[in-house]
C-alpha positions as CSV (number, residue, x, y, z in Angstrom):
1,M,-6.0,13.9,3.1
2,R,-3.2,11.4,2.4
3,A,-1.7,11.4,-1.1
4,P,-0.5,8.1,-2.7
5,N,3.1,9.0,-2.1
6,G,2.5,9.4,1.6
7,Q,2.4,13.2,1.6
8,S,-0.4,15.0,3.4
9,L,-2.6,17.3,1.3
10,T,-4.2,20.1,3.2
11,V,-6.8,22.2,1.4
12,D,-8.9,25.0,2.9
13,T,-11.5,26.8,0.8
14,P,-14.9,28.5,1.6
15,Q,-16.8,26.4,-0.8
16,P,-17.2,22.6,-0.7
17,F,-15.8,20.1,-3.2
18,I,-18.2,17.8,-5.0
19,G,-16.4,14.6,-3.7
20,G,-13.1,13.1,-2.8
21,W,-9.8,13.9,-4.4
22,A,-8.5,12.1,-7.5
23,Y,-4.8,11.6,-7.9
24,L,-2.5,10.8,-10.8
25,I,0.9,9.5,-10.0
26,W,3.7,7.8,-11.9
27,A,5.9,4.9,-10.8
28,H,9.3,5.1,-12.5
29,G,11.6,2.1,-12.9
30,P,14.3,0.6,-15.1
31,T,11.7,-0.4,-17.8
32,G,9.9,2.9,-17.9
33,G,7.0,4.6,-16.2
34,I,3.5,3.4,-15.2
35,R,0.7,5.9,-14.5
36,F,-1.8,5.2,-11.8
37,Q,-5.1,6.9,-10.9
38,V,-6.1,6.8,-7.3
39,T,-9.8,7.8,-6.6
40,P,-12.6,7.0,-4.1
41,A,-13.8,3.5,-4.3
42,G,-16.3,2.9,-7.1
43,S,-15.3,5.9,-9.2
44,A,-14.2,4.1,-12.3
45,E,-17.5,2.2,-12.5
46,L,-19.6,5.2,-11.7
47,V,-17.9,7.5,-14.3
48,A,-18.0,4.8,-17.0
49,K,-21.8,4.5,-16.4
50,Q,-22.3,8.2,-16.3
51,L,-20.5,8.7,-19.6
52,G,-22.3,5.8,-21.2
53,D,-19.2,3.7,-21.8
54,W,-20.1,0.8,-19.5
55,P,-22.3,-1.1,-21.9
56,R,-19.5,-1.6,-24.4
57,Y,-17.0,-2.9,-21.8
58,T,-16.3,-6.5,-21.3
59,V,-16.2,-6.7,-17.5
60,R,-14.4,-9.4,-15.5
61,E,-13.9,-9.5,-11.8
62,A,-11.6,-11.2,-9.3
63,Q,-10.7,-10.9,-5.6
64,W,-7.2,-9.7,-4.5
65,N,-5.6,-8.3,-1.4
66,G,-8.9,-7.7,0.5
67,G,-10.6,-6.0,-2.4
68,R,-12.2,-6.4,-5.8
69,M,-10.2,-6.4,-9.0
70,L,-12.0,-5.3,-12.2
71,S,-11.0,-5.6,-15.8
72,L,-12.8,-3.2,-18.0
73,E,-12.0,-4.2,-21.6
74,D,-12.8,-1.9,-24.4
75,P,-12.9,-3.9,-27.6
76,E,-13.8,-0.8,-29.7
77,N,-10.6,1.0,-28.7
78,G,-8.4,-2.1,-28.0
79,G,-7.5,-1.2,-24.4
80,T,-8.2,-2.4,-20.8
81,N,-8.5,-0.4,-17.6
82,M,-7.6,-2.5,-14.6
83,V,-8.9,-1.4,-11.2
84,W,-8.3,-2.6,-7.7
85,V,-11.1,-1.5,-5.5
86,G,-10.4,-1.3,-1.8
87,P,-12.8,-0.5,1.1
88,H,-12.2,3.2,0.7
89,N,-10.2,4.0,-2.4
90,E,-9.2,2.4,-5.7
91,V,-6.1,2.2,-7.9
92,A,-6.3,1.9,-11.7
93,T,-4.0,1.7,-14.7
94,F,-4.3,1.2,-18.4
95,F,-3.1,-1.7,-20.5
96,N,-3.0,-1.8,-24.3
97,G,-4.9,-4.7,-25.8
98,T,-7.7,-6.9,-24.4
99,G,-7.7,-10.3,-22.7
100,V,-5.1,-8.9,-20.3
101,P,-4.5,-11.4,-17.4
102,F,-5.3,-10.2,-13.9
103,E,-1.9,-11.4,-12.9
104,N,-0.3,-8.6,-15.0
105,F,-1.9,-6.0,-12.7
106,M,-1.4,-8.1,-9.5
107,D,2.3,-8.4,-10.2
108,I,2.6,-4.6,-10.6
109,L,0.6,-3.8,-7.4
110,A,2.6,-6.5,-5.4
111,K,5.6,-4.2,-5.8
112,F,3.9,-1.6,-3.5
113,D,2.9,-1.5,0.1
114,I,-0.7,-0.4,-0.3
115,R,-2.6,1.0,2.6
116,D,-6.2,2.0,2.1
117,T,-7.7,4.2,4.8
118,P,-10.6,6.7,5.0
119,E,-7.9,9.5,5.0
120,G,-6.5,8.2,1.7
121,L,-4.6,5.4,-0.1
122,T,-0.8,5.2,-0.1
123,M,1.2,3.0,-2.4
124,L,4.8,3.1,-1.5
125,P,7.3,1.1,-3.5
126,R,8.6,-2.0,-1.6
127,A,12.3,-2.4,-1.0
128,G,14.0,-4.1,-3.9
129,S,11.3,-3.0,-6.4
130,N,13.6,-0.4,-8.1
131,L,10.6,1.9,-8.3
132,T,10.2,5.6,-7.4
133,L,7.1,7.7,-7.3
134,G,6.8,11.1,-9.0
135,N,4.6,13.5,-11.0
136,L,1.9,13.6,-8.4
137,L,-1.2,15.6,-9.4
138,A,-4.3,16.0,-7.2
139,V,-7.6,17.0,-8.8
140,N,-11.0,18.0,-7.4
141,T,-14.0,20.2,-8.4
142,I,-16.1,22.8,-6.7
143,D,-19.4,22.3,-8.4
144,Q,-20.2,24.8,-11.2
145,V,-17.4,27.1,-10.0
146,C,-13.9,25.7,-10.8
147,N,-11.6,22.8,-11.1
148,V,-8.6,22.6,-8.7
149,Q,-5.3,20.9,-9.5
150,V,-2.4,20.6,-7.0
151,K,1.1,19.4,-7.5
152,P,4.4,19.5,-5.5
153,I,6.3,22.8,-6.0
154,A,9.3,20.8,-7.1
155,D,7.4,19.6,-10.2
156,A,6.3,23.1,-11.2
157,S,9.5,25.2,-11.2
158,E,9.6,25.7,-14.9
159,A,6.0,27.0,-15.0
160,I,6.5,29.8,-12.4
161,P,6.4,33.2,-14.1
162,R,9.3,35.5,-13.8
163,S,7.0,38.4,-12.9
164,T,5.9,39.0,-9.3
165,G,2.5,37.5,-8.5
166,K,-0.2,38.9,-6.4
167,R,-0.1,37.9,-2.8
168,V,-3.2,35.8,-1.8
169,R,-3.8,33.4,1.1
170,G,-2.5,30.4,-0.9
171,G,0.8,32.1,-1.9
172,S,1.8,34.1,-5.0
173,M,-0.9,34.1,-7.7
174,W,-0.9,34.9,-11.5
175,R,-4.1,35.1,-13.6
176,V,-4.0,33.3,-17.0
177,D,-6.6,34.1,-19.6
178,E,-6.9,32.3,-22.9
179,R,-8.8,34.3,-25.5
180,N,-10.5,33.5,-28.8
181,E,-9.8,35.2,-32.1
182,A,-12.3,38.0,-31.2
183,G,-10.4,38.7,-28.0
184,A,-13.0,37.3,-25.7
185,V,-11.9,35.3,-22.7
186,Q,-12.5,31.6,-23.4
187,T,-10.7,30.1,-20.4
188,R,-9.7,31.8,-17.2
189,S,-7.4,30.2,-14.6
190,A,-5.2,31.2,-11.7
191,F,-1.8,29.7,-10.9
192,M,-0.5,30.1,-7.4
193,V,2.6,28.8,-5.6
194,N,3.8,28.6,-2.1
195,D,6.8,26.8,-0.5
196,T,5.2,23.3,-0.8
197,A,2.6,23.3,-3.7
198,A,1.6,24.7,-7.0
199,T,-2.1,25.1,-7.5
200,T,-4.1,25.7,-10.7
201,V,-7.7,26.8,-10.4
202,V,-9.7,26.8,-13.7
203,A,-13.0,28.7,-13.8
204,A,-16.1,27.0,-15.0
205,R,-17.2,30.4,-16.3
206,P,-14.7,33.3,-16.7
207,D,-17.0,36.0,-15.3
208,D,-18.2,34.1,-12.2
209,A,-17.4,36.2,-9.1
210,R,-17.3,33.0,-7.0
211,F,-14.2,32.0,-8.8
212,I,-12.4,35.1,-7.7
213,S,-13.5,34.4,-4.1
214,V,-12.1,30.9,-4.3
215,V,-8.8,32.0,-5.8
216,E,-8.2,34.7,-3.2
217,S,-9.1,32.4,-0.2
218,I,-8.0,28.9,-1.1
219,S,-4.9,27.4,0.5
220,C,-3.3,24.2,-0.7
221,R,-0.3,22.6,0.9
222,L,1.7,19.4,0.7
223,S,3.7,18.1,3.6
């Protein structure tokens, strides 16, 4: 798969994911940072309807750059999610307030060379935009087994334990258990690193043997 910053994400696991990958990525510039979410086309609308949020939104729509642009205004919380929906993927970001002009989002997206393909969407800053991309995070789910999060190894250096991890197919692995006051495991995850990526796998149920199988066999790489 192609990540928004142009890197290739290669993931190999014995169990299928429930759908396409979602990415979070930040664009950093002189005036601060902007967070974008890149997901398969239609995701924002689908999730809002599944969560029951859609009825309270004020929805506006426009056409831009070969795709649909949606404004999902949330009067209750005073915010607006702007989404550009392409043929294969979509890009979204959040604005404080309602009544946000479409042009605000269009002007931001115009600073990127956006290419939407079945293999993924890339949004590389144009020359002269004074923007750089960083803080990439890729997320997906293996149904009823675990959540998988992948980031570049350069963004995870401070999180790598000093102890030696167990060698697994995906690199060096450490198990992380969060326990309640009674000492029972509430959340179980595995953190693994190789020379290109840091991967966190969070179990849906701490005692699920399928989670162990995924951790020991999954391989995630960014190139």
